[in-house]
N, C-alpha and C positions, 0 to 999 in steps of 0.2 A: 450981601447975601442974596438980595433979589436978583442981581445980575447972574450970580452963580446958578441959581435955580432956573433962570431963563435959558442959560447955556445947556444945562443938563436936560431940561425939558426938550430942547431941540435935538440933542444928541442921542436921546434914549427913545425916540419915537419908534414904534414897530410898524412894519409894513401892514397896511390894512388887510391885505389878503391873508397874512399870517394870523392876525387876530381873529378874523372872521372864521377861519378854519377851526380854531381851538378855543374860542373865547368862552368864558363863563357866561351864564345867562342871567344870573341874579345881579341886582344893582350892587350889592355888597361884594359879591365875587368879582365883578368888574373893577370895583374900587381896589380890592386886594391885589388883583393882577397889575393894576397901574402902580400901586405902591411897591410891589415886588420888582417890576422892571425898572422903575426909577431907582429903587434901592440898590440894585446890583451895580449900577453905574457909579455909585460912590465907592471908591477904592479904600475901603475901611481896613486896610492892612496896617500892621504895626509900622510906624515910621512915616506913614503917608499923611497923617494929620487930618484925615477925612471923617473921622467919627463925629466931631462937632458939627460939620456940615450936614451929615446924614441926620443927626439928631435935630438940627434946626428945621430940616425939611419935614420930618415927622411931626414936630411941634406945630409947624405951619398947618399941616393937614388936620391935626387934632383940634386946633383952635378954630379952624374953618368949619368944623362940625359942631361947635358949640362949647368946647372946653374953655373955661376962663384962662386967660394968659397966665395968671398966677398959679393955676392948678397943673400946669405943665412946666417943669423946670429941668434945666441941664446943669449938672455939677461937674465943672472941669477938673480933671486930674492929669497933670502933665499935658501930653498932646491929645489925650482922649478924655473920657469922662462917662457919666451915666445919666440917663434920661428918666424922669418919672412923670406920670400923669395920674391924677386921682379923680375918681368918681366918689363923692361923699355918700356915705350910707345913712340909713335911718338912725342907727345906734352909733353915735360918734364915739362912745366909750368902749365899744367892742374892739377886739384885736382885728386889724385889717387883714385882708387877703391880698397877697402879692402875686401878680402874674409876671413871671420872670422870663427874660430872653436876652440875647446879646446882639449888638450891632456890628461887631468886628468880624473879620473873616481871616482865614489863613492865606498866605502868599500864593500866587499863581504865576507861572512863567508863560507868557503868551505864546512863545515859540513852540511850546509843547502841546498846546491846545488846538483842536480843530477849529474853534471859534475863539475870538478874543474873550478872555475870561471876564472882562469888565464892560463888555458891550452886550446887554441882554438880547437874547434871540428867542422868539417863540417859534418852534419848528417841530413837526412830527409829533405834536401832542405834548411837548415838554417846554419848560422855560429853562434855557441854558445860561450858565454864568456862575462865577465864583460866589458862593454864599446863597445861591438860589435855594438850596436845601438847608444849609447850615449857616445861619439860622434865619435868613431873611424871609423864607417862606412863611414860617409860623409867626414871625414878627409882623409881617404884612397881614396875615389872617387875623391876628389879635387886634392890631390897630384898626383895621377896617371894621371889625366887629364892635370895638369900643366906640368908634365914630357913629355907627348905626344906633347903638344903645343910647348914646348921648343925644342924638337927634330925637329919639323917641322919648327922652326924659325919663329913662329907666333909673330907678333908685334901688340899689342893693340894700340888704339888711345891714351890712357893715361896710366900711370903706373898702373900695377896690382900688389897688394901686398898681399901675404898670411900671415895672422896673426893667430898663434895658441897659445892660452893662456895655463897656467899651473895650475890654481886653480879656475876655473869657479864653481866647485862644492862646494867650501869652502869660502875662504876669498876674492877672486877676486882682490887681490893686483896686480897680473900680468895683469889683464884686465884693471885696472885703469892706470897702467904704459903704456900699449899699446895704450890706448885711448889718453893719453897725447902725446905719441910719434907720433901718426897719427891724431892729431887734425885737420890737414889740409885736411883730406879725404873728397871727395865729395859724396861718397856712400859706404855703408857697405852691403855686401851680407853675411848673417849669415848662415853657414852650420848646425848650431845646432838648427834650428827651421824650421817650415814649412814642407811640404811634402804631398805626395799623400795618400789618403785613398782608400783601396780596399774593395769591398763587399765580402760576404761569397763565392761568385762564383769566386773570384779572379780578377774580372774586376774593373777598376778604377771607383770611384763614385764622387770624388771631389779632388781638390788640395787646400790646405790651404796656403795662403801667409801671413806669420806673419808680422804684422806692428805695433803691440803694445804688451805690457805685463804688468801684474800687478806689483805694487811696493811691495816689500817684507818688512815686519816689525815684529820684536819680541819685546814683552814687558813682563817684569817680574812683577808680583804682589807679594808683600811680606808683611807678617804680623808677628810681633814679640810680645812676651808676657812673663811675668816673669815665667809662668808655675807653677809647683807645683805637689803635690801628686794627682794621678787620683781619689783617694777616697774623695777629697775635691774640687769638681768642683765649679767654680764661674759662674757669668752670661756671661762671655766672654771666648770663646775657639778659639784659633788662626786658627785651621783647619776649624771649623764651620763658622767663620767669612769670611774666604777666600772662602770657598765652596759656600756660598751664593752669593758672588760677582761674582764668576766664572759663576754661573748659570744665573745671570742677563745678563752677556755678551753673553753667549751661546744662550740665548733666543732672543737677539736683532737682528733685521734685519735692515741693513743699507738701506737708500733710493736707489731706482733703478737709474742707470745712463746709458748713452749711448754716444758713439762717432761714427764717420763715419765708423770705422772699425767694431764695433759690429753691427751697423745698417745694413751694407752691408752683413755681415756674416749671421745674422739671417734671413734677407730678402731672401738671396740666398738659405739658407737651408730649409726654410719653405715650398717651393714648393714640396720638396721631402720627407717631414715629415708628415705622416698622423695623423689624430685625433686631440685631444685637444692640444698636444704639438706643432704641426705645426701651429694651429690656434693662439696659444699664441705667437709664433715667429713672425708671420705676424702682429699681433696686436701690439706687443711691438716695432717692427721695425718702425711701422707707428706712434706710440704714446708712448714715453718713460715714460709718466706719468700714463700709464695704470698699476697700481699696481697689479691688479688681474692677468694680463698676466705675469708680472714680478715674481709673487709668484709661478705660475705654472712652469716657467723656473727654478726658484731657487730650486724647489723640485727635479729637475733632476741633478745629480752630473755632468753630461756632460756640463751643461749650467749655473750652479749657478755662475761660475766665469765670465760669460759674462755680467751679469746684475747689479752687485753691489759689493761693498767691502764686504769681509767676514773676521770675526775675530773669531777664535776658540781656546779653550784650548787644548794644546798638551802635556803638562807635568805638574805633580803635585807632590810635595814633602813636607812632614811635619812630625813633631814629632821626638823624639830621643829615646823613650823607650815606651814599651807597657803599663807600669804602671805609666806613668807620663803625666801631662798635657803638650801639645806642647808649646815649647818656640818659635818656628818658623814654618811658612808654606809658601811655594812659589809655584806659578803657572806660566807657560809660556803661553802667549796668542800670537798666530801666526796670523798675518793679511796679507791678499793679497788685496792691495789697488788699487782701480780703478784709471787708469792713469789720472793725472791732479789734484788729491786730495792730498793736503799736508799731510805729516805724522803728523805734529803738530795738524791738525784738527782731525785726528783719535785718537791721544793721549788725546786730550781734551774730546772726546766722551767717551773713556775708563774710564777716571777719573770720568766723570759724571755718568756712569753706575755703577762704583764701589761704589760711594755714601758713602764713608767712608774715612775721612782724615787720619785715622790711617793705612790705607793700602797704602804702598809705590808703586808707578807705575813708572817703570824705563825702558827706551828704551834700547835695546841691539843691538849695532851696529855690523853688520856682513859684512860690506863692500859694501852692495847694495846701490843703489842711486835712488833718485826720477827722473823719466823721463817720459815725455808724449809720446803720440803716434806719429808715423811718418806719415805725410800726404801722402796719396796715390799718388805716382808719376806715371803719365800716361805712361812714358817711361818704368819704371820697370814693371808695371802691364801689359803693352802691350807685353813686352819681355817674361814674364812668361806665358802669355796666348799663345803666338806663340809657345813656346817650349812645353807646355802641349798639344797643338793641334797636334804637331808632334808625341808626345809619346802616347797620349791617346785621339784621336779625339772625340770631343763632351763632354769632361769632364769639368765641370765648375770650374773656379778659384774663390775661396772665400777668401776675406781678413779675417784674424783671429787675435784675441787677446789672447796671452798666459796667462794662469792662473798662471804658474810658472815664473821663472826668468832666463834670459840668459845674456851673455856678451853684447848684444846689448844695454842694458840700459846705459852703460857708454859712448857709442858713441851717443845715442839719447840725453843724457843729455847735450852734447856739440853741439846739433843742427844738427848732421850729420844724414841724412836719413838712416835708417837701416831696412833691410827686411830679414825675415827668408825664405830661398829658398832651403831647403834641397832636395836632389835628391832621397830619399828613398820613395818607395811606399809599403805600407803593410796594413794588416787588423788591425784596431784599437784594436781589442780584443787580438792581439798577441804582443802588445807593452809592454815589461816588463822592460823598462829602470828604473834603480834604484832598480829593484826587482829581484826575483829569476829567474835563467835560462834565463837571457837576451839573445836575439837572433836577427838576421836580416836575411831576405830571400836572398839566393844566387841569386835568379831570378831577384832581383832588381839591381844587380851590373852592368851587361852589359848596360841596359838602363840608369843606374845612371851616368856612365861616359859620355855617350852621352848627358845626361841632362846638365851636367856641361859644356861640350864643347860648346853645342848650346847656353846656356845661356850667357856664357862669351863672345862668339863671337857676339851674338846679341846685347849685351850691350856695347861691346868693339870696 
């Protein structure tokens, strides 16, 4: 391990000119930047086996800041695992607070990127690299902050436990294990969700406090047929039968829904949104039965995930030869389900829309779980508002529902209040998580470590 760290240290050094141009000025910010650039170089993609090495590096840093070796542990699970670090609180009987994040990243093909995705580059005010935003930026901010607090001998009221999972982007087995291990937690602060939005002028316009997320679900639709010679077609063709069913699903709109999170989010956003869209936000927040307003919101990709369940075809495969009738055709239907709606109810609707008993509808389990929204905790909302007011006075805090999926679902499913409270502020148009040339602004690092310190102290 020591040799591995030495090699990575040499290979991840950033040119001094680049650092001088965009470097944080605080000691903790500089430490966070170092953690981030080192962290990007660990190729923590599924199948690469690098999560344990990255976790060992983070443990090394935490221990160097004063954490006892026994207070920082790594639990291996297959090729990956999860890391925990604990700061003991004054009241050891109180339910601990978990600060949650993930060490793994999605795959990236170097030939498609402007820069190698696993070679960190600080350039033009950004840190480039796979995972620079999702989720190694906030992981680095949190770790650097905990290192500072440990050096200062800060003691929270209750135990504070850092939990970094190793397969959030894939099977979430480490998340399930961590949620079981910390089922006694009283609160989860998720570093992989929430955050501040900047306008084109670089000024903060809103902070999103994530308190709910859609439930993920994949279903396979499969049609089989004896097939035959393409010159002798019959009344039934597997691809055509499946295509018609997929079109019916694609054209269907699920009924609009609302919870306290989406209501507050849309009501808060409406005032700053001009025209028909803003009017629709206001109308739908006031009346979730307003289908006309829901349809206007659904026509905008930014808000379709806030008003209803969505099911869309994402993959299609059929046939085995260009001159033969297809013997098999398969389509994947990906659903993002409004919290509180059972998957069984969605599957029932898909079967109804397919309207053909010869089409097999099969749920594909990927480790995600059904979980409702976290009720808005006044203490958490108040703490976030107080910290936002220090960082960006006058910036509204808006509860938000994630259209995607995060580790929080496994804690919410156990009834543990979980909130996305990331410390990164950036322009929405510059968010390339999971995409090409992923990056995070260097300018968010200094205020980001202050964000985490203020939030943990306010709540702790």
